[in-house]
MARVO-650783 format. One record per residue: x, y, z of N, C-alpha, C in turn. Coordinates in steps of 0.001 Angstrom, whole numbers, plus 524288, in hexadecimal, padded with zeros to 5 digits. Layout:
XYZXYZXYZ
...
This chain:
816B2831C18447C812A482F7E842FF81197829E28479E
80C8382A3C8462080C298259884BB880865821178487F
8093981B8E849208079D81800844D9802938180A845F5
7FF88818D684B657FC288183F84D807F893818E184AD5
7F96381E6784A997F63A823A3849097F6D882312843EB
7FA83821E1841A37F8D881E6983B8E7F67C818E5839CF
7F6DF8176F83D6F7F2DF8134083CFC7EC6F813A883D63
7ED2C81697841387E8868191E842C47E416818D383FC7
7E6A18201D83D067E598822BE838B97E46F81FE98343B
7E91181CC8834407E7F881A8282E1B7E6548142982DA4
7E448813AF831D87E00780E1E832727DB1D80ED6830CF
7D90A816BC835267D3F6815008351A7D3A781A2D831EE
7D59A81B1582D9D7D33381BB5827827D2DD817F5823A3
7D6A5813B88243F7D3CD8104781FDF7D05A80DCB82381
7CF0880D45827BC7CAED80B94829CA7C4E580DA982700
7C7DB81209828C37C06B816A88278C7BEC7816E5823C9
7C4328173E820917C52C819BC819A97C5DE8172981557
7CC8881853818277CD25813AF814807CE968149280FA1
7C99C8103E80C007CBE28102A805A37C67A8139C802E6
7C3D68123F8044F7BF8D81770803777C13681AE980265
7C51681FD1803247C5718231C804347CD5F8227A7FF7E
7D0EF820C07FFC57D69981EFD7FF897D173818CA7FAD7
7D3F38192C7F7E47D2AE815767F3A17D9448117A7F727
7D6C080A707F53E7DA9C807EB7F6007DD02807E67F062
7E294806DC7F33B7E53F804997EDE47E6A57FE8A7EE43
7E4837FD4E7EC1F7E6387F4687EC0D7E82A7F2FF7E6EF
7E99B7EF707E7F47EC797EC427E1ED7E6217EB097E137
7E9C67EB247DB6A7EE597EBDE7D85A7EFA07F0637D724
7F0BB7F52A7D92A7EFE27F9A67D8B77F5C07FA6B7E094
7F9687FC6E7DDC27FBFA7FD0F7E2F17FCB8800D17E583
7F999807357E0627F9E880BF87E0307F4EF80D507DC69
7F5C08125E7D9777F0C4815417D7F87F27C813807D32E
7F847812787D0CE7FAA6811417CA757FF16810397CA3E
7FE23808C67CDCF802FA804F17CE1F7FD65801267D010
7FDFC7FA737CADD7FB1A7F69A7CC027FFEC7F2FF7CCED
7FB457EF427CEDC7FEAE7EA5D7D1E28004C7E8837C92C
7FA7C7E7C97C8B47FB827E59B7C2CB7FC877E8427BE18
7FFA67EC707C1F3805A47EE397BDB2808307ED007C089
808C67ECFD7C31E80E1C7ECFC7C64D80FDA7E7D27C7C7
80EAD7E32E7C93180F027DD717C8E08122D7DC2E7CCBF
810627DF137D2B9815697DD737D6E2814367DA9A7D90F
810A17D9057DA0C80ED07D2517DAD980E897CF4F7D902
80F067CDAD7D51180EE57C7D37D13D807EE7C6E87D2A1
80C407C0BE7D2E88088D7BC937D5878090A7BB417D9BB
804747BC597DE67802AD7BB087E1EF7FEF57B6E47E39E
7FE3F7B2EB7E0117FBDB7AEE27E1B67FE9D7AB347E3C3
7FD1C7AB9C7E84D7FCEC7A8867ED70801957A9287F0E0
7FF367AE437F0A7806C37B25B7F590800B57B31F7F9C6
802497B1FA7FCAC8016B7B47B8013C8027C7BC1280192
7FF827C0AC805647FF5B7C5BB801FB7FE437CA7F807F2
800A87CE1D808877FEBC7CF4680AF47FE0D7D57880B54
7F88E7D9B580B697F9487DE3C80AE97F9967DFE580D54
7FE927E4F7810767FF617E9EA813AF7F9A27EE9B8120D
7F6CE7F0B8816A27EFD47EFEA812377EEE27F25480EB4
7EB5F7ECC5810E97E7BD7EA0380C1D7E5257ED0180B41
7E0BB7F0A580ED87DB4C7F2D180E717D9B47F0B780D4C
7D4C37EFB6809827D20C7EF72808237D0377E935805D3
7D53D7E8038032F7D5D77E29D8025A7D7E07E0667FCDB
7D6027E6D87F96D7D47B7E5E67F4057DA2E7E2497F145
7E1DF7E5467F3517E48B7E44C7F34A7E5637DC567F328
7E3DF7DC4F7F9417E1DF7D5CB7F8BA7DDFB7D1667F52A
7DD187D4B87F4817D7CB7D35C7EFAF7DB167D0C17E9FA
7E0157D6BA7EAA07E0387D5A07E4847E6387D1E07E623
7E9867CED97EA837EA4F7CC267E89A7E70E7C68F7EA35
7E4B87C76A7ECB27E1137C2737ED927DDA57BF997E877
7DE437C4877E4627DB757C32F7DEF17DF0A7BC1D7E040
7E4077C0BD7DD3F7E9727C05A7D9D07EAE17BC2E7DE20
7E8947B8D67E0017EA827B32E7E06C7EFFF7B5627E6CD
7EDD87B79C7E6EB7F2497B7F47EE3F7F1C07B5777F12F
7F5C97B0C67F5077F1EF7AC4D7F9637EF5F7AD117FE6C
7EF6B7B2CE7FEB77F26D7B156804FE7F2F77B86780477
7EDA27BBF4805B37ED827C30A807757ED567C22380D5B
7F0BA7C6B980E447F1437CAE38115C7F1147CEEA812DF
7ED737D295817B17ED1E7D89E815917EB517DA6081948
7EFDE7DE9681D487F1967E31F821E87EFBA7E7AF82100
7EA6F7EBB7824A07EB2E7EEEA822CF7E9817F2108274E
7E9A67F7938281A7E92F7FAC382B5A7E2987FB8682DFC
7DF0D7FC1E829E37DBC47FB8882A867D5D47F5B182B90
7D49F7F7AB8312D7CFD17F2D1830ED7CD817F13B82F25
7CB4B7F75C82ABC7C7CA7F70A826237C7A57F7478209D
7CD0A7F64F8201A7CE4E7F2E181BC57CF6C7EEC881B97
7D0247EA9481E9E7D3277E6CC821A77CCF87E54D81E62
7C8867E42F821817C3777E3DB8233C7C2027E46F81C0F
7C2187EA4E817FB7C1FD7EB36812627C44F7E5F18122C
7C9777E4C6815057CDCE7E1A480EC07C9837DB4980F46
7C7AF7DB89817037C6697D6B6814D87C0B27D55B810CE
7BE327D74C8139C7B8D27D87D80FD97B8BE7D77080A87
7BE687DC3E807057BE377DAE88019C7C0ED7D6AB7FFFA
7C3547D22D801847C67C7CD35801B87C35F7C97B8005A
7BE447C9D2805D07BC447C553806A37B8BB7C5C6801DF
7B75F7CB447FF3C7B2147CB297FB947B6B47CAAC7F6DD
7BA4F7C83B7F8077BE7D7C6217F3707BE577C20B7F13D
7BD557BF217F6027C1B37BAF57F5E77C32C7B8727F7C9
7C6937BCDC7FCD87CC007BB4E7FF157CE497BBBE803BB
7D1B77B9BE8054B7D1047BAC18078E7D6287BEF080C62
7D70F7BE2A810DC7DD977BFFD8119B7E0BB7C32D81639
7DFD57C345818A77E2D57C32D81EEF7E3357C8C181F2D
7E1417CD4B8203D7E1357D0C3821CC7E1FB7D38982858
7E3617D743829887E7737D9E082EF17E7A67DD5882BD7
7E4307E0C8830457E3147E52C8348A7E7B77E7C68360F
7EE2E7EBD88342A7F1507EB6E8376B7F4D47F047833BB
7F8207F2B5836677FA8E7F6FB833DB7FEA47F550832CE
800717F6AA82FE38058B7F2CC82A8880A767F1E482DD4
80BF87F5E18319980EC47F7528340D80E7E7F15683854
80BD47EF4D83B4380CBF7ED5483FD480A917E60883CAF
80C537E48F8429880B6D7DD8F842A5805C27DB5E8437F
805AE7D84883FDD7FED97D7AC83F177FDB77D28683C94
8029C7CFA383EBD8022B7C8BC83DC0800167C86D837AF
805077CAB3835C3803037C94982FBD80A2C7C3A282F60
809267C0B482B8E80D697BC9E82C4D8113C7BF8A829D5
817107BEB582C7981CB87BD7E829BE81DE57BA9082575
81EE37BBC5822428229C7B8B681D9281F3B7B5D381A0E
81BE67B798818DF818527B46B818008153B7B5F1813CB
816197BC5081149812447BDD880DCC815FE7BE798070C
814F57BD828047E816037BEAF7FFFD817687C2567FBE3
811B87C75A7FCD680F707CBFA7FC8880F5D7CF7D80273
810A07D11A8033F80DC57D7118048A80DD77DAB4802BE
80A317DF7680397808B07E3A37FD76805877E4D18007A
805A87EAC880136803167EF67800767FF837F3747FC9D
7FC537F55A7FEF77FAD97F7857F6CB7F9877FDA47FB66
7FBB8801627FA587FC3D8060E7FDF37FA99806098018D
7FC50803528061A7FCA88028F80B09801D88042580FFE
805C08015380C9880B258014280D2980DCC809C081162
80B2580ACA80D7680D6980FF380FAE808C9813DC81400
8059D80E7E817608031580F8581C93805F480E5D820AB
8096E80BBB8206280B42809BA825FF80E4A80D3D8270C
8104D80E5182EFE813A1810AE831C8817DA8109B82EEE
819FB80A7482E1681D98808EF82EF9821C68058F82B5E
82383807D382735822C880462823A6826C3803A4822F7
82BA3802C4823C0830737FF478288C82CAE7FAFE82994
82A5C7FAAC82DEF829827F7BF83058823F67F37182D8C
81FCD7F68182AAA81C407F3B08264281FF47EFFE822DD
825007F29C81EAC826B67ED8981CBE8288D7EA5681EEF
82B227EA92825E782D967E5008264B82B447E20582952
825D37E32E82836820477DFD5829CC81DFE7DD2F823EB
81D6C7DF76820F381CA97DE3B81C03821237DAD6819D6
825E47DC0B818D282B767D64981A4C829BD7D2DD81B2C
827337D3ED8229F824C77CE8A8252B8244A7C95B821C7
81E017CC468203B81B857C8BF81FA281D3A7C4FA818D6
820797C6AA817B3821137C83B81276824C17C193813CD
824177BD94810B08292F7B93580F3082B2C7BB0680DD3
82FA77B9E480B6F835AE7BBC480A9E834BD7BCDA802E0
836237BD1280099833377C0C37FC9C82E067C2337F9CC
82DFF7C3E47FFC78265B7C4937FF21826147CAE97FC47
824637CC177FC08822287D1087F65B81F1D7D5DA7F8FE
81F747D7C07FA1B81CF37DD507FCCF81ED07E13A7F8AA
817437E3717F89A817037E84E7F33B814EC7ECB77F57C
813AA7F0507F43A812D17F4387F68B811767FA4A7F443
80CC07FA5C7F54880B39800A17F2B48088F806CA7F3CD
80C5F80AB27F48680A3880EC67F7D180BED814F17F494
808A9818F67F6CD80AEF81CE17F37D80FE381DA97F434
810DE820997EECA8187181F2D7EB3E816D1826BC7EFEF
81AAD826567F2A181CA982B627F61281E0D830397F1D1
81E8F82FC97EE4B81EDB834BA7ECE381918836D87EB2E
817F08339B7EA4C8117B833237E90980E0C83A697ED02
80FE5839AD7F29380CB683B5F7F48B81146841337F7C6
815C1841547F6E281681846AF7F39E8172484A777EDCB
813E2846D27EA5F8119F84AF67E5E480DB884DCC7E59B
80BB28519F7E4C88056E851E57E29A805DA855D37DD67
7FF07856FA7DA3280194857597D70A7FBBB85C997D633
7FF2F85FEF7D6917FEDB867877D3BA7FE96867747CFBA
7FAD986A397CDBA7F8A786C877C7087FCC9869527C683
7FD0C8658E7C45D7FEA8860E57C0C58050D85FD47BF4E
805758632F7C799809C3860497C6C880D8285D887CC14
8101385B827CDB7812A4856A57CFEC8157185BE17D656
811C085A6E7D947817BE860197DF218180485BB27E1E3
8192E85C257E3C181C0B856AC7EA8381A6C85BC37EDA2
816AB859597F0D68139785C867F7CA8159F859AF7FAD7
819DF8573E7F9CA81C2B852028010E820E48502C7FF7B
8261B84FA3803D78276A84E61802C58275F848E3801F2
82B468474B7FDE282A6283FD37FDA882DF983CD58029C
8313B840768062C8347683F1C809BC831EB83F8B80F9F
82C8B8413880E07829B184260814058263083B5D81226
827478398581892825BB833F881D0A82291834D981F68
821C28395F8215681E6C83A9F826238191C8382182340
8160F836EC8289881322835028290D80C8583A9E82AD8
8088083A73826FF803CF83EF6825B57FF3683CE882794
7FB8683F95827957F49E8400E827597F4C6840A48235F
7F14483DD781DEB7EE4B83EC881B1D7E78483DC281B6E
7E43A8432E81B897DFC58439181B047DF3084245815CF
7D6BD840A1816177D6AD83E17811D17CF9E8418D811B6
7D02184674812C87CC5284AA4812387C6DA848E781000
7C966842A280DBA7C2E3842928085D7BEDF83D9E80CCF
7C47083A5480F427C0E5834F9812927C18F8365081B35
7C51683E1381A4A7C6D983EE181F817C8F68396A822EC
7CC4C8374F81FEA7D1B18332F81FF57D4368356182334
7D763834FC824747DEE183456824F47E108831CB825E3
7E473831638239E7E91982FA68221D7F06F82FF7824D1
7F1D782B818268D7F64982D98826C47FB8782B3D821A0
7FD6582DF38226A8031C82B0981CE38069782C6681E3A
80B488290081CFD8101E82BC081C068132482BC58158F
8164082E458136F8187A82C2B80F9281DF082C0A80CD2
81C658277280F9282391826B280E41826078258C80993
82CBB826228077D82E06827368037D82F728227C800B2
83043821287FD0E8314B81AD57F96B83540818B87FCEB
837FB81ADC7FCB583ED18187A800A883C0981916805E7
838B4817FD8094C835E9817B680D85833F780FCA80C08
8308280F7380844830C880A7E808E483634807D980642
838E28079F803B283B04804E78021F840478045D803D6
840B4807C780872845078068480E60841AB80130810F8
83AD2804AA8114B83AC5800438136E837E07FA0A8139E
838447FB6880EE2838417F52080B6C83DA67F41180CD1
842537F6AC80B14848477F32280B33847467F19581221
844997F3A5814298492A7F29881BE7845607F01F81D31
842897EDD281B1483C7A7E97981BCD83EDD7E3D181A60
842337E3B9815FA8441D7E05A8149B841E87DD0E80D5A
83F017E46D80BFF83DF37E379804268412D7E2D7800A5
8410B7E1F67FB428430F7E3937F7A0841147E5B87F381
840967E88B7F33A83C507EC5C7EEC283CFE7E90B7E975
837B37E8127E664838637E5ED7E364835DD7E97D7DCD1
831F07EB2A7DFA2832547EF577DB7982ED67F3CE7DDC3
82DEC7F8D17DC8A82D0F7FC4F7DCF88284C7FF0D7D89C
823627FEF57D7F381E56805677D63E81E3E808827D5C0
81F4C80B1D7D14381D9C812397D51581B108157A7CF5A
81B318121C7CB90819CE814937C793815588138E7C40F
81055817AA7C53980C7A814F87C4A980A15814C37BD63
806D1810597BD918036280EDC7B9FC7FE90811797B46F
80430810127B3007FFDC8156A7AD397FA838140A7AB07
7FAB480FFE7AC647F4DA80E3D7AC0C7F0AD80E4E7B0BE
7F31580FD77B41E7EE7A80FC47B75B7EF2A815AA7BB19
7F062819777B8B87F1E181F4B7B76B7EF88821507B40D
7EEC281D467AFDB7EB8081EF17AACE7E40881F9D7AC06
7E6C181A2B7B07F7DE7781C357B2637DB008213C7B4B3
7DEAF825477B6C27E00B8286D7BB797DFCE82D7B7B6BB
7DCD1830427BB557DBE8838567B9567E0F9837567B75A
7E19F837EF7B5977E76B83C547B2747E884841367B4A8
7E440842E07B4BA7E53E847BD7B9987E55B8483F7BDEA
7E604843967C2447E37A842FC7C53E7E961843E47C81E
7EB71847957CE307EF4384A0D7CD5F7F1898426F7D03D
7EEA383E5E7D2AD7F14D839E07D3C37F3D2838F27CE42
7F2B8837A47CA557F4C2832E67C4F57FA078384D7C26E
7F6C683F467C4637FB968417C7C3A4800AC83F157C5CC
80345841967C8678066383D377CDFD8087783A0E7CCDD
80243835D67CB898049A82F2A7C99A8096782FA97C413
80700832817C1D380CAD833A47BBC280F55834ED7BE2D
812D3837C67C0D38154583B4B7C24B81A9D834867C4A6
816948347F7C8AB8190A8336C7CDF2816A782E9C7CF48
81B0682AA97D169815B2825CD7D6E58133A827C37DA76
80E1B824697DA2480B0A8269C7DD03809FC81FC07E1D9
80B9481D097DFFA80BDC816647E18881390814947E43B
812AE811627E6378198C80E3A7E6A0816AA809EA7E7EF
818B8804617E6868179B800947E5D881CA87FE9E7E831
81E4E7FA587EB26823B57F6587E9CB823027F2987ED04
824F67EE317E7C4824D17E9887EA7A82AEE7E7AA7EEF4
829CC7E5427F07282FC17E32F7F40A82E767DDFC7F4BB
833D57D9D27F54E834687D5BF7F7EB835AF7D7327FD3A
8361A7D1168013D8390A7D024805FD83DEE7CDD6804B3
843D97CEC5805008476B7CCDD804D8846097C973807F6
């Protein structure tokens, strides 16, 4: 896996197609069937300094700003998404310090500064999970909180066939692969990491896990078409996971 190739491919996609074809997951949702309104992982954020990794179009930053966060920062690999975030937050009467950079790299974000660092369906894009978690730990104050969500790895291994679940991919395979999106003629490069890979990387970076969510919310699921393949999977296995960790 060549990091520069991954950066170039993925940033080009988000600069050109992005949310037009992949609907953004933004707070209060952590994923399709998991909500902050139900989980209450952040609690009261008034007066807190917050950094979002993979801020996209700025809607999750708006959510925190509306809840009276004191200072907002955002990082994203896509210049187009950063521009969208600036426009959106300005229209909402909010300000944020926004940085265009891969999350793995040094980009002048202050250290020992933030009360919260969070990421909604973005951490999985990193090419260096250990390095990214170490950087995030450096941004946080002691006892600062890191919250992130991503697609549950078991979800990527199972498909619905004839109203039954069947494995079509090895859970232990973490190799990088290209994903072609036919509708928009775009390409992304991804790796499906094991859940233990995330847990061990957090421990290595000096975090202790306080809470993990992988259960779908029944109330949200009821609003979906029960016959859709995605809803059928969500009834049987987790499609999203969320971790709340504290910096030691």
